[in-house]
C-alpha positions as CSV (number, residue, x, y, z in Angstrom):
1,M,39.1,-0.8,24.9
2,R,38.9,-4.0,26.9
3,K,35.9,-4.7,29.0
4,I,36.2,-4.9,32.7
5,S,35.7,-8.5,33.9
6,P,33.4,-9.6,36.7
7,D,35.8,-12.5,37.4
8,G,38.6,-9.9,37.7
9,V,36.6,-7.8,40.1
10,W,35.9,-10.9,42.2
11,N,39.5,-12.1,42.2
12,D,40.7,-8.7,43.4
13,F,38.1,-8.6,46.1
14,A,38.8,-12.1,47.2
15,A,42.6,-11.4,47.5
16,Q,41.8,-8.3,49.6
17,L,39.5,-10.3,51.9
18,D,42.1,-13.0,52.4
19,E,44.8,-10.3,53.2
20,Q,42.5,-8.7,55.8
21,F,41.5,-12.0,57.3
22,A,45.2,-13.0,57.7
23,Y,46.0,-9.7,59.4
24,Y,43.0,-10.0,61.7
25,Q,44.1,-13.6,62.7
26,K,47.6,-12.4,63.3
27,S,46.3,-9.5,65.4
28,W,44.0,-11.8,67.4
29,N,46.8,-14.2,68.2
30,T,49.2,-11.4,69.1
31,L,46.8,-9.4,71.3
32,A,45.7,-11.1,74.5
33,G,43.6,-8.3,76.0
34,A,39.9,-8.2,75.5
35,D,39.9,-4.5,74.6
36,D,42.7,-4.9,72.1
37,R,40.9,-7.8,70.4
38,K,37.7,-5.7,70.3
39,I,39.6,-2.9,68.5
40,A,41.2,-5.4,66.1
41,T,37.7,-6.8,65.4
42,E,36.2,-3.4,64.8
43,N,39.0,-2.5,62.3
44,Y,38.5,-5.8,60.5
45,I,34.8,-5.5,60.1
46,L,34.9,-1.9,59.2
47,T,37.5,-2.5,56.5
48,I,35.8,-5.4,54.8
49,G,32.5,-3.5,55.0
50,V,34.1,-0.6,53.0
51,M,35.7,-3.1,50.6
52,F,32.4,-4.8,50.0
53,E,30.8,-1.5,49.1
54,G,33.5,-0.9,46.4
55,Y,33.1,-4.5,45.2
56,V,29.4,-4.2,44.6
57,N,29.9,-0.9,42.7
58,D,32.7,-2.4,40.6
59,L,30.7,-5.6,39.9
60,I,27.6,-3.8,38.7
61,F,29.8,-1.7,36.5
62,A,31.5,-4.8,35.1
63,Y,28.2,-6.5,34.3
64,A,26.8,-3.3,32.7
65,N,30.0,-3.1,30.7
66,R,29.4,-6.6,29.3
67,D,25.9,-5.7,28.1
68,C,24.8,-2.0,28.2
69,S,21.4,-2.5,26.7
70,K,19.6,-2.0,30.0
71,V,21.6,1.2,30.6
72,M,20.6,2.5,27.1
73,E,17.0,1.6,27.8
74,H,17.1,3.5,31.1
75,L,18.6,6.6,29.5
76,E,16.0,6.7,26.8
77,N,13.2,6.2,29.3
78,S,14.6,9.0,31.5
79,L,14.9,11.3,28.5
80,R,11.4,10.7,27.3
81,A,10.0,11.2,30.8
82,C,11.7,14.6,30.9
83,L,10.4,15.5,27.4
84,H,6.9,14.4,28.4
85,A,6.9,17.1,31.1
86,S,7.4,19.8,28.4
87,P,5.0,19.4,25.5
88,K,6.9,21.8,23.3
89,A,10.2,20.1,23.8
90,E,8.6,16.7,23.3
91,A,7.0,17.8,20.0
92,A,10.3,19.2,18.8
93,F,12.2,16.1,19.7
94,N,9.6,13.9,18.0
95,K,9.8,15.9,14.8
96,F,13.6,16.6,14.7
97,G,15.3,14.5,17.3
98,D,16.4,10.9,17.4
99,F,17.7,8.6,20.1
100,K,20.6,6.7,18.8
101,H,20.9,3.2,20.1
102,R,24.4,1.8,20.6
103,D,25.5,-1.7,21.2
104,H,28.4,-0.7,23.4
105,L,29.5,2.2,25.6
106,T,33.1,2.7,26.4
107,K,34.2,2.3,30.0
108,A,34.7,6.1,30.2
109,E,31.2,6.8,28.9
110,L,29.6,4.2,31.2
111,K,31.5,5.7,34.2
112,E,30.0,9.1,33.4
113,I,26.5,7.5,33.6
114,L,26.8,5.1,36.5
115,D,29.2,7.2,38.6
116,P,29.2,10.8,37.5
117,E,30.6,12.1,40.7
118,G,33.5,9.6,40.8
119,R,32.7,7.9,44.0
120,N,31.1,4.7,45.1
121,T,27.4,4.5,45.9
122,S,26.6,3.6,49.5
123,F,23.9,1.1,49.9
124,P,21.8,1.0,53.2
125,D,20.9,-2.7,52.7
126,F,20.8,-5.5,50.3
127,G,17.4,-4.3,48.9
128,A,19.1,-1.2,47.6
129,I,21.8,-3.2,45.9
130,E,19.2,-5.4,44.3
131,D,17.3,-2.3,43.1
132,R,20.4,-0.9,41.5
133,A,21.2,-4.1,39.8
134,Q,17.7,-4.3,38.3
135,Q,18.0,-0.7,37.2
136,W,21.2,-1.0,35.2
137,L,21.7,-4.7,34.3
138,V,20.0,-7.0,31.9
139,A,18.0,-9.9,33.4
140,A,20.7,-12.5,33.0
141,H,23.1,-10.4,35.2
142,A,20.5,-8.9,37.5
143,Q,19.4,-12.4,38.4
144,R,22.7,-13.0,40.1
145,F,21.6,-10.5,42.7
146,T,17.9,-11.4,42.9
147,N,18.7,-15.1,43.2
148,M,20.5,-14.7,46.5
149,N,18.8,-16.6,49.3
150,A,17.6,-15.3,52.6
151,Q,20.8,-16.1,54.6
152,Q,23.0,-14.5,52.0
153,R,20.9,-11.4,52.0
154,A,20.9,-11.3,55.8
155,V,24.7,-11.7,55.9
156,V,25.1,-8.7,53.5
157,N,22.6,-6.6,55.6
158,A,24.6,-7.5,58.8
159,A,27.9,-6.6,57.2
160,I,26.5,-3.2,56.0
161,A,24.9,-2.5,59.3
162,A,28.1,-3.3,61.2
163,R,30.2,-1.2,58.9
164,N,27.8,1.8,59.3
165,N,27.6,1.5,63.0
166,L,31.4,1.3,63.4
167,A,31.8,4.2,61.1
168,H,29.2,6.5,62.7
169,R,28.7,5.2,66.3
170,S,25.2,6.7,66.2
171,K,22.1,5.5,68.0
172,S,20.2,5.1,64.7
173,S,23.0,3.0,63.2
174,L,23.0,0.9,66.4
175,D,19.3,0.4,66.1
176,R,19.7,-0.7,62.5
177,L,22.5,-3.0,63.6
178,N,20.2,-4.7,66.1
179,V,17.5,-5.2,63.4
180,A,20.0,-6.7,61.0
181,F,21.4,-9.2,63.5
182,D,17.9,-10.2,64.5
183,A,17.2,-11.8,61.1
184,G,16.0,-15.4,61.6
185,A,18.1,-16.5,58.6
186,L,21.2,-15.8,60.7
187,F,20.3,-18.3,63.4
188,P,22.2,-21.3,62.1
189,T,25.4,-19.2,61.6
190,G,25.9,-18.1,65.2
191,L,25.5,-14.4,64.2
192,K,21.9,-13.9,65.2
193,R,21.6,-12.0,68.5
194,N,19.5,-13.2,71.4
195,V,16.7,-11.3,73.1
196,N,19.2,-8.8,74.6
197,L,20.2,-5.9,72.3
198,I,23.7,-5.5,71.1
199,Q,25.3,-2.6,72.9
200,Q,28.6,-2.5,71.1
201,A,29.3,-4.1,67.8
202,G,33.0,-4.7,68.6
203,H,32.3,-6.6,71.7
204,Y,29.5,-8.6,70.1
205,L,31.6,-9.5,67.0
206,K,34.7,-10.5,68.9
207,A,32.8,-13.1,70.9
208,R,33.2,-16.7,70.0
209,P,29.9,-18.7,70.1
210,N,30.5,-22.2,71.6
211,N,34.2,-21.3,71.9
212,G,34.6,-21.6,68.1
213,D,35.5,-18.8,65.7
214,S,34.8,-15.2,66.5
215,R,31.6,-13.8,65.1
216,A,33.7,-11.4,63.0
217,T,35.5,-14.4,61.4
218,I,32.1,-16.1,60.7
219,L,30.7,-12.9,59.2
220,G,33.8,-12.4,57.1
221,Q,33.6,-15.9,55.7
222,L,29.9,-15.8,55.0
223,L,30.3,-12.4,53.3
224,R,33.0,-13.9,51.1
225,N,30.7,-16.8,50.1
226,A,27.8,-14.4,49.4
227,S,30.1,-12.2,47.3
228,E,31.4,-15.0,45.2
229,F,27.8,-16.2,44.5
230,L,27.3,-12.9,42.6
231,V,29.9,-14.1,40.1
232,H,30.2,-17.9,40.1
């Protein structure tokens, strides 16, 4: 069975991002009203946020599929922790049992371990993505996540926060949105908010700092760059 390729995961995601950006630009140029452009912006950011979630899940899976030794280590440690809670079971395993190490798991077997319910994991912020990568991936692959700089992390956090706010429209998600867009690392990008709080993500993201690109366009491009960093 062929291994899933991180490059293949990236290429698919990049093509989807390009497709969504082209549609957003077409919508922006077609729609002249501020409210229409706000809705187009919300749909664009919500869509790429959902796509990014799937991308991260697929990418971690692809890296784990390249080298599953960290997965095997995690499984053994989890098993031994459970056995340690039951002295009789631990004694029986130590006498009669054995943990069989394998150099490779099939994609189906890996899927059962990393995604037993058959759905993507939702990450509240970049820190949770980094934790998951360190849990399942060998150091060489996990470092692709841990080596992301402050601005890349802030961009990911902003994209996740915007996606969640647009999906849920709750006060708590708006509060998290304002925290994410207050990151100092976003200052050079035009995404960082001022003293005033963001009241609506769509209105904020459709705005064009210094009459340039919309914040949604800026966020989409920076998210694309940060996502590619995880592979190349």
